[in-house]
N, C-alpha and C positions, 0 to 999 in steps of 0.2 A: 563525974562532974568536974573534977580537977583537970582531967585531960581536955575536956571541952573548953574550959576557961583558958588553958594554956594554948589551945589552938586559936582561940579568938585573939589572944595577945600576939601570937605569931602572925596572924592575918593582918593585924594592925601594923606590925613591923614590915610585912610584905608591901603594904601601901607606901610606907616611908622609903623603903629600898627602891620601889618602882619610881618614886618621885626623884630620888637622887640619881638613879641610872638614866632617867629621861633627861634630866638637866645636864648630866655629863655628856650624853649623846649630842645635845644641842651645842655644847661648848666645842666639841671636836668637829661638828658639822660647820660651825662658824669659822674655826681654824682652817678647815679644808677649803672653804670658799675663798678666804683671804690668801692662802698659800697658792691656790690655783690661779688666782688673779695676778699675784706678784710674779709667779713663774711665767705666766702667759705674757706679761709685759716685757720681761727680760728676753724671752724668745722672739717676741715681735720686733723689738728694737735691734736685736742681733741679726735679724734678716732684712728688715726694711731699710736700714741705713746703708749697708753696702749695695743693696739692689737699687736704691735711689741714685747713688753715685754712678753705678754702672749704667743705669738707664740714661742718665743725663750725658754721660761720656759717649754712649752709642748714638744717642739721638742728636746731640749738638756738637760732638767732637771733643777731643781731649784739650783743645785750646779754648773751649767755650768760657766766656766771662762768668756764666752761671756756675760752672764747675769750680772756678776760682773762689766764688763766694761760698759754695756748698761744702767744699773740702774741710775748711776750718771748723764749720758747724758740725760736720759728720765726725771729725776727729774728737771734738769735745764730747759729743754724745757717746762715741765709742769708749772713751775713757770712763765716763759715768757708768755705762753699761758693764764695762769690765770690773769696776769696783763693786757694783751691786751683784754681779755674777759670782765674783770671788766670795763675797759675803754669804751668798746663797749656798755655795759649796761648803764653806766652813760651818754654817748653821744646819746643813743637811736638809734643805727645804724639800727635796724630792722624797727623802725618807719620812720626813714629818708629814708630808701630804698623804703618803701611803698609809702611815699609821693612823692619821686623823680619820681617814675614810673607814679603816678597819674598826677603830674604837667607837666611832659614831654608830656604825651598824651593830656591833656587839652589844653596846650599852642600850640601844633601842630594843634589841631582842630581849635583853635581861629585864628591861622595864615591862615589856609585854608579858614575859613569863611570870614575873612577880605579881603583876596585875591579875593575871588569870588565876594564880594560886590564891590571891587575896579574895577574889570574887567567888571562888568555888565553895559551894555549901557542903562542908564536910560533916558527915555523921560519925558516930563512934566507931563503926565498923571500918571506916576508911581512914581513921586517925593515923595508923601506921604508914599508910601511903602518903598522907599529907606530910608527916614528919620527915620521911625519906626524901620527898621532893623538895621540901624546905631546906634540908641540910645540903642537898646537891646544889641547889641554886645559890645558897649562901656561900658555899665554897667557890663556885664559879664566879660569883660577884667579887669575892675577896681577891681572887686571882686577877680579875680585870682591874680592880682598884690599885693593886700593886704595880701592874704594868703602867696604868695611867699616871701614877704618882711620879714616874720617872720622866714625865714630859711636862713638868712644871706648870700646873694650872695655877694662875695667879688670881688675886683677890677679886678684881673687877669681873673676871670671867666666871668665877664661882657665883657671884651675886647675880650676874646676868642669866646664868644657867638656872639658878634657883627661881628667878622671876618667871622664866619661860615655863619651868615645870609647875610652879604654883598656878600659873594661868591655865595650863593644860588640864590640871587635875581639880581646878576650881577650889583650891585650898587657901586658908588664911595664912598670911605671913606671921611668923612668931615675933618679928620685929615691929612692923608698923600696924599689925592686926587687920590689914586689908587683903582682899582677894584681888590680885592683879587682873586688869582687864585689857592692858596693852603692854607693849615692851618699852614704853617711855620710862627713862630713868627717873627715880625719885631720890629723896634724901635718906632713905632707909639703908641701914648698914647690913641688912640681910638680903633684901631683894632690889636694892637700888645702888646709887652712886657708881654708875658705869657710864661710859661715853660712847659716842658713835653707834647708837642703837639703831636696829632695823625693825620696822613694824612687821 
């Protein structure tokens, strides 16, 4: 009986861990979308500005009045692009994008695995199998958390991820005592107080 109660307690913990992993997956998915957009903008302006100048020069000639107007504009945009590009290199946006994709996928798989373990109806004969699966997943999750912690998840990301996970699992927030039905930010310090939400 003691073993059965312990299993039920661990099943409850599996639901919590599934929630956290699902929320973390959302955080890194959002980061990946933002980084992909930013890198795409840098690449776009890095190509389109010189191509525009070249196209005007070929089409209208190097002495074109249009080219005289466009060159200062292009020079200004190139300086801005260079500043942002340098910032992207320093902040390692390419590496962060790659890691964000990896973490989002890994955390989603962890959430699915914890959910499956929590849902499974374990009897006494299968308790050893349950404990071994739980210990394996717990170690896997701890390793993932240690890796993710090196990538500075900030407060508003945590609250947004929590709201997304609570909405997915239809669970009540411990702060505002509501079950979120949208991603609209609220004044809750657990599942709200974030900006620039996406529905």
